[in-house]
ZADO-1210 file (C-alpha; in nm, 4 decimals, padded with zeros to 6 digits):
<atoms>
<atom x="00.0115" y="-00.0133" z="00.0315" code="MET" pos="1"/>
<atom x="00.1447" y="00.3196" z="-00.0902" code="PRO" pos="2"/>
<atom x="00.1792" y="00.5825" z="00.1815" code="ARG" pos="3"/>
<atom x="-00.0098" y="00.8837" z="00.1926" code="SER" pos="4"/>
<atom x="00.1376" y="01.3029" z="00.2465" code="GLY" pos="5"/>
<atom x="00.3750" y="01.4911" z="00.0290" code="ARG" pos="6"/>
<atom x="00.6142" y="01.3638" z="-00.3110" code="ALA" pos="7"/>
<atom x="00.9528" y="01.3809" z="-00.2103" code="PRO" pos="8"/>
<atom x="01.1111" y="01.7242" z="-00.3613" code="LYS" pos="9"/>
<atom x="01.3801" y="01.5073" z="-00.4905" code="LEU" pos="10"/>
<atom x="01.3484" y="01.2159" z="-00.7155" code="GLY" pos="11"/>
<atom x="01.4882" y="00.8716" z="-00.7208" code="GLU" pos="12"/>
<atom x="01.7434" y="00.9539" z="-00.9836" code="ALA" pos="13"/>
<atom x="01.8177" y="01.3139" z="-00.7883" code="GLN" pos="14"/>
<atom x="01.8668" y="01.0511" z="-00.4698" code="GLN" pos="15"/>
<atom x="02.0769" y="00.7888" z="-00.6486" code="GLN" pos="16"/>
<atom x="02.2866" y="01.0617" z="-00.7199" code="GLU" pos="17"/>
<atom x="02.2908" y="01.2150" z="-00.3848" code="LEU" pos="18"/>
<atom x="02.3785" y="00.9114" z="-00.2343" code="ILE" pos="19"/>
<atom x="02.6600" y="00.8621" z="-00.4907" code="THR" pos="20"/>
<atom x="02.7840" y="01.2563" z="-00.4006" code="LEU" pos="21"/>
<atom x="02.7503" y="01.2346" z="-00.0020" code="ILE" pos="22"/>
<atom x="02.9611" y="00.8688" z="-00.0277" code="GLU" pos="23"/>
<atom x="03.2566" y="01.0424" z="-00.2455" code="ALA" pos="24"/>
<atom x="03.3048" y="01.3176" z="00.0421" code="GLY" pos="25"/>
<atom x="03.2526" y="01.6682" z="00.1125" code="PRO" pos="26"/>
<atom x="03.6286" y="01.7669" z="-00.0318" code="GLN" pos="27"/>
<atom x="03.4935" y="01.5892" z="-00.3781" code="SER" pos="28"/>
<atom x="03.1897" y="01.7764" z="-00.3888" code="ALA" pos="29"/>
<atom x="03.4364" y="02.1158" z="-00.3145" code="GLY" pos="30"/>
<atom x="03.4033" y="02.1736" z="00.0798" code="TYR" pos="31"/>
<atom x="03.6934" y="02.2231" z="00.2472" code="GLY" pos="32"/>
<atom x="03.6101" y="01.9966" z="00.5683" code="ALA" pos="33"/>
<atom x="03.6909" y="01.5980" z="00.5911" code="GLY" pos="34"/>
<atom x="03.3434" y="01.5627" z="00.7485" code="ILE" pos="35"/>
<atom x="02.9592" y="01.6209" z="00.6268" code="TRP" pos="36"/>
<atom x="02.7203" y="01.8432" z="00.7950" code="THR" pos="37"/>
<atom x="02.3880" y="01.9069" z="00.7782" code="GLY" pos="38"/>
<atom x="02.4245" y="02.2629" z="00.6818" code="PRO" pos="39"/>
<atom x="02.6802" y="02.1386" z="00.4147" code="MET" pos="40"/>
<atom x="02.4371" y="01.8878" z="00.2787" code="ILE" pos="41"/>
<atom x="02.1801" y="02.1008" z="00.2810" code="GLY" pos="42"/>
<atom x="02.3760" y="02.3256" z="00.0358" code="ASP" pos="43"/>
<atom x="02.4472" y="02.0838" z="-00.1602" code="LEU" pos="44"/>
<atom x="02.1201" y="01.9713" z="-00.2396" code="ILE" pos="45"/>
<atom x="02.0094" y="02.3393" z="-00.3000" code="LEU" pos="46"/>
<atom x="02.3060" y="02.4038" z="-00.5234" code="HIS" pos="47"/>
<atom x="02.2942" y="02.0584" z="-00.7252" code="ASP" pos="48"/>
<atom x="01.9638" y="01.9765" z="-00.7442" code="PHE" pos="49"/>
<atom x="01.7747" y="02.3573" z="-00.6832" code="GLY" pos="50"/>
<atom x="01.5843" y="02.2226" z="-00.3791" code="VAL" pos="51"/>
<atom x="01.5652" y="02.3679" z="-00.0307" code="ARG" pos="52"/>
<atom x="01.5401" y="02.1878" z="00.2857" code="TYR" pos="53"/>
<atom x="01.5601" y="02.3638" z="00.6269" code="HIS" pos="54"/>
<atom x="01.8690" y="02.2515" z="00.8120" code="ASN" pos="55"/>
<atom x="01.6197" y="02.0788" z="01.0823" code="HIS" pos="56"/>
<atom x="01.4938" y="01.8235" z="00.8108" code="HIS" pos="57"/>
<atom x="01.8003" y="01.7673" z="00.6571" code="VAL" pos="58"/>
<atom x="01.8515" y="01.4410" z="00.9262" code="PRO" pos="59"/>
<atom x="01.5010" y="01.3040" z="00.8194" code="TRP" pos="60"/>
<atom x="01.6296" y="01.3191" z="00.4185" code="VAL" pos="61"/>
<atom x="01.9472" y="01.1289" z="00.5288" code="LEU" pos="62"/>
<atom x="01.7726" y="00.8600" z="00.7277" code="HIS" pos="63"/>
<atom x="01.5219" y="00.8215" z="00.4236" code="ARG" pos="64"/>
<atom x="01.8477" y="00.7964" z="00.2252" code="LEU" pos="65"/>
<atom x="01.9756" y="00.4962" z="00.4488" code="GLY" pos="66"/>
<atom x="02.2135" y="00.6944" z="00.6605" code="PHE" pos="67"/>
<atom x="02.2584" y="00.7678" z="01.0008" code="SER" pos="68"/>
<atom x="02.3444" y="01.1085" z="01.1797" code="VAL" pos="69"/>
<atom x="02.6481" y="01.1086" z="01.4088" code="GLN" pos="70"/>
<atom x="02.6324" y="01.3847" z="01.6864" code="ARG" pos="71"/>
<atom x="02.9490" y="01.4656" z="01.8662" code="PRO" pos="72"/>
<atom x="02.9871" y="01.3729" z="02.2148" code="ARG" pos="73"/>
<atom x="02.9260" y="01.6268" z="02.4807" code="LYS" pos="74"/>
<atom x="03.2632" y="01.4986" z="02.6833" code="ARG" pos="75"/>
<atom x="03.5980" y="01.6047" z="02.5655" code="LEU" pos="76"/>
<atom x="03.7683" y="01.2610" z="02.4649" code="ALA" pos="77"/>
<atom x="04.1160" y="01.3524" z="02.6699" code="ARG" pos="78"/>
<atom x="03.8953" y="01.4646" z="03.0102" code="ALA" pos="79"/>
<atom x="04.0282" y="01.3657" z="03.3368" code="ASP" pos="80"/>
<atom x="03.6738" y="01.0982" z="03.3985" code="LEU" pos="81"/>
<atom x="03.7538" y="01.1178" z="03.7826" code="GLU" pos="82"/>
<atom x="03.7913" y="01.4714" z="03.8001" code="LYS" pos="83"/>
<atom x="03.4591" y="01.5400" z="03.6186" code="GLN" pos="84"/>
<atom x="03.2883" y="01.3002" z="03.8499" code="GLU" pos="85"/>
<atom x="03.4045" y="01.5213" z="04.1611" code="ILE" pos="86"/>
<atom x="03.3149" y="01.7810" z="03.9881" code="TRP" pos="87"/>
<atom x="02.9492" y="01.7000" z="03.9187" code="LEU" pos="88"/>
<atom x="02.9522" y="01.5570" z="04.2887" code="ARG" pos="89"/>
<atom x="03.0739" y="01.8406" z="04.4775" code="GLU" pos="90"/>
<atom x="03.0789" y="02.1527" z="04.2688" code="ALA" pos="91"/>
<atom x="02.7634" y="02.1368" z="04.0342" code="PHE" pos="92"/>
<atom x="02.5272" y="02.1049" z="04.3346" code="PRO" pos="93"/>
<atom x="02.6954" y="02.3862" z="04.5083" code="ALA" pos="94"/>
<atom x="02.6363" y="02.6045" z="04.1804" code="LEU" pos="95"/>
<atom x="02.2197" y="02.5188" z="04.1590" code="ASN" pos="96"/>
<atom x="02.1981" y="02.5663" z="04.5754" code="ASN" pos="97"/>
<atom x="02.2950" y="02.9651" z="04.5777" code="ARG" pos="98"/>
<atom x="02.0689" y="03.1769" z="04.6777" code="PRO" pos="99"/>
<atom x="01.8706" y="03.3998" z="04.4277" code="PRO" pos="100"/>
<atom x="02.1067" y="03.7619" z="04.3598" code="ALA" pos="101"/>
<atom x="01.9299" y="04.0096" z="04.5582" code="THR" pos="102"/>
<atom x="01.9116" y="04.3430" z="04.3976" code="ALA" pos="103"/>
<atom x="02.0678" y="04.6527" z="04.5579" code="GLU" pos="104"/>
</atoms>
């Protein structure tokens, strides 16, 4: 049973071409970065296919094409985990328990 809703903005051939472009990497598409970002892919789609997607919609497009969106970690790779635990256990709660500032 076909899905209801709006037809994709990119046709099947365009989707296959986009997959090829993404797999080739951003440098082969003329970008200086070594990894793709959502805004870069949105720009690529606009430039090559004349179709504009909002940056928040690009991950959905990538998912439909079989790609997974990778998000950066919130922790530093070389951070001292023991010091982070101590800070979270002792210093951070103290910041949240400060009395509200009074206007003088």
